[in-house]
Phi, psi and omega in degrees: 000139185290154177297326182294319178296318177303316182294320178298316180294320181296331181265008177082012182266066186295318182297322178293322177295319178298317180298318181293316178293323178297322177295320178295320178295318180298327180269010181058035181246000184280136175284172177304310183295326178291322176298314181295317179297318180300313179299318180295317179295317179297319179297314181296328180271012178064028171261062191292314178301324179294329183293339183300314181298322181293316179294321178296322179296319177297319184289344172298330180270325182228074188295342182254016179284108187296320180298317179291323177296320177297318178297317178297313182298319179297318178295317178300316182296310183292330180282351178092016174262167176290129178241008185296318182295320181293315177296324178296321177298318180297316181293333175290319180286325182222084187298341184263004186280106187290329177297329177287323175300313181300313180296320179298315180298317177298318181296317178297314180297323182293340177272006178094001183261064187292320180297317178298320178296318178298317180296321177298313180297317180299322180294321178290320183290333176298325181265344185223072185295341182273005183279092187295314182297328176294317177298318181297317181293318178299316179299318180296314180299318180293314184295316182288347173264012172098002180270093178258010181257317186243010189294343180255009184300322183295327176298313181297318179296320180293320180294326175298327179273332185235069189293349180248009184282109188295312184296322177302313180296318183296312182291322177297315179299314181301318180291323176298319179293317178300326180273001181055037176267076189295322183295314179293325177296320178295319178294322178297317178298318178302317179293322180295325181295343177276354180246109182306325182293343183253008187296322181298310180292329177300321177294314178301312182297323180298319180291314179300315181297316180300318182289311185289332179265003180059037176243073191256016183299323183256026186287322185302314177299324178294320179296326176297319179295331187260008189295339179253010180270128177255105185210130184295314181297322177296313180297323178297316178298320180293321176300314179298319181296311184290332172295314179299326179277000182060029173263072192291326180295319178295316179299317180296319181298316179294315181297318180296326177297322180284325179299326180288348179259236187242011185244031187303315188289342175280324189264336180303319177302326178286325173298323177302315179295316180299314182294324177292318182291333182257010179056037179283142176296343179294337179296312178296323177300321185280317196261322176044050196308316186294338185257339188258344178252121184227139169257119189230140178290143178261347177065047171274136177285167179299318179294322178294321177298316180297314181295321181294316180297319179296319179296314183292321181298328176292331183277346178276079186258350182277165179261335182225157177285165176295142186297329185270359184264175188269357188285134173229126180076039179186195180225162179227138180288159179261162177065182190262107185306317189281001173263356183283168188268343187302130183305322183293326178288328177287323174299314179300313180304314183294320179291325178289326174301316179296320180293317177299320178300318178294320179298312182296321180296334182269355182295147179294154177293150181203130184265338187277122182288349182279347180289129187293336177255304189282343182275001181268151176295141189246346191303316183297315181295320179297327178280000177098001179274082184245130174240154184246132176274349176185154176204140186199172176238145176239132176238117182251139176257188181310132183068011178282153179194170172252128174290161182295134184200174174227182183231087185291352178261006184242171171252310176235136178242178196198166168208109176263117185267125182249331177212137185230149174287166174298131183235047182241016180283113181296338179283342180220072187295339182261005183303129179086355181291155167262137184228151186237155180079015181271113181288158175303135185299332182291345176282347175057045179258136180270070182238124175281160175302144175277341181204134172239141184224129176281122181289154180232129178300130180091353177257146174251133174268122181246141185199164179296140182294340180275359186272129175298136178208156180203175175234155182268133178301157179227160187270320187228152174095199185217145178242124179239124188226145164252131178234155179204159172244134176271134178297142174292131181290145177286150179282000000 
């Protein structure tokens, strides 16, 4: 690798280093190590389709390099190309590599062969019951294809074979709770209590189940058992419980303890509710509604809108939404939209980067580094250096909506409206609106939205990722949205 490329990387000039290495590759002058480095840099900078050529160039020299093949296959998959052959090559070279099994199943499913992907996973899981990621993927594929009855069967079968496997029990329990299958969750806890190695999680799970199923009569003895357990999921359940009990000071104390650690973005939304309910000045400090929620034009042409809708509709191939997501009465696309190769999606990504830059430039000044939105450095985003931690499309049908939720993996979140239902029904003037400050209904809080916004086709609504938001159901038509989370900038 040249000294100049090293110097560029050391000074943070990654784009310039990519340009220089890319020129060398184009001129057939790049060494093996330069090809590999170029692919890695492009992938990290979310230039995933471009990274494919660099990885392929490296593999011309080392065709059996499993790490490089995995990098190529991952780029092919995320970019929206077929990756089945590459993953198959990896499994031939390393038959025991589970990440390749996972990638192969995803690649097969992404080509529309979901049944084949399920059969492949089932065959692997029969011989490898401890493969947790395989069970999770199989459950997801089944659920999104409309199987809400047997999608968790492989977990139960695996636990029968692996009664002391902690991760299997934890992931199975989480999915049962998300599916509100309280009886099976209770039976799972009973089985865990028979395994000494699982007693700690059995206590945590018992408390979570009691709170989420509203069966809290025996909660106090469980809390005594858990008083010395330090666990994020447990604390989240307790915050939710004490909010429901209107014991706001206790809930705030638990949440603040977690904010001081590494789970701030999960707990700050609950602090927002607590501060609002207790008339704390911290609520206004956190939310600034009039200044932090903006509807901004993306400047898509009519032809671009038409092309974009056609592209997205092809990607909505599932029958049901993901079990862990907020969509009700619609579907959500898989994988990261803005890493794909389609020109219209790349055009959209670039225009949204510009829009995010304008949004960040308009944010109010703020000196306190503890604010989850305003306390982050802004210069890079204002200059157009915007990265996305996720991007997807949601398509809602009649009576479809998003339940209230937040985005703990984001800094700024969004909703770009591409198609909207008719919103002229005088009996339901807010139908189809996006609303903010709406607590999850299971918390049983009598709080109205703090802000309602009528969506506009071609406009993106940008807001802090920690802000509760939902959409209002509508009677007729279809709602098509692109949503994304902007990565939090590094300090």
